[in-house]
C-alpha positions, 0 to 999 in steps of 0.5 A: 659533870662535876670535876673529880676531887684530887687527893694529895699524896701524903708524905711518907712515914718514917723513923726519927733521926736528927736531921729530920728533927731539926727541919725548919717546919718543926722549929716553927711549930715549936714556937706555935706550941710554945715549946723550946726547940730541942733535937728531940724525938717527941717534937719530931712526932708532933711535927710528923702529925701536924705536917701530915694533916697540913699536907692533906689540907685538913687543918682549918675550920670545919675539919674534925679530928680525933686524938687517941691517948692524948695525955697532956699533948699540946696538939689538941689545943693547937688544932683547936687554935686553927679552927678544927673541932677535936675529940680528945680521948684517953684512959680514965685512969691513965698515966696523966690523971685529970690530964684533960684539964691540962690540955690547954695549959700553955695557952696555945688556944684562946680559952673560949675557942678551946671550950667551943671546939674541944670535947673529951672522952675516956676511951680505951684504945683497945676498944674504940667506941663505934660511934666515933666516926666521920672524922677527917683525921686521927692521931696518936703519939707513942700510945700504941706501944702501951696497949699490951702487945705489938699485935694489939698495936697493929689492931688499933692502927687498923681499927682507927681507920674506921673512925675516918671518912673516906680519904681521911688521914691517920698518923700513929707513932710508936717505939721502934727497934733499931737493932733487930728485925725479929727479936724484940720486946713484946707482951710488956708495958712498952713494946718495940715494933721491928721492921718486920712489924712495920712491913707487915702493917703496911702490906695489910693496909695496902692490900685493903686499898689504903695508902701508906708510904715509909722512909727507912732512913735512920740518920748518920748525924752525931746525935744519931750515934749515942743513946740518952744524950743530955743537953736536950738531945733525945733521939735514941734510947735504950729500952731493955737490951735494945736501942730504940727511937720513934717511928711514925705511920702516915695512912690515907684511908681508901675510898 
């Protein structure tokens, strides 16, 4: 009888804070991405994505990944440099016109390997084509908060799991409201998820057999106290009347 395959427990998702934004693996990853290290929430998001897939042993030759709303993210080239086959998607007329041509502009991946392993498609995240399936992992970085509403962001998270194999892993980050669990910005170009929204999403996923943990730590370092700091520090910012930062969901698809 064949041995039962052991599936590793994913680390929890969470809320961005300064202590987690200066961890050693993040600083090493910035070198690999050819990006100067900063205490910055976008770098925190990149590290959250990479570390989840590393922990799941999904980064390497033979693994398939789907990037959703990738813009000009260096993660596409990074995963290709590690041997993954990547489908990179974004809107046809998104924020970064002709962004696909810039996905390897830093030279993170050798050009011949990039051309072999990366394909691109125009995809609306509110309607993921049904043929995008059988991936080991998928991700999006602060894209689900630009889909028109929090409800549409939640629907995107649920639908993204249809792209994965059983036990595949999805990581999605977005904007998080640090000031209110209920009153927030919704039905706008940028929406702010609340703790209620994250809790509801986690409950929905768990009820359907998916695995998702969350760490609610918000940090108490000096960099966590002030919005819109200069000198390369960017953990919190004001969006409308609310103090916000990034959050990330890590989800392992159920069998």
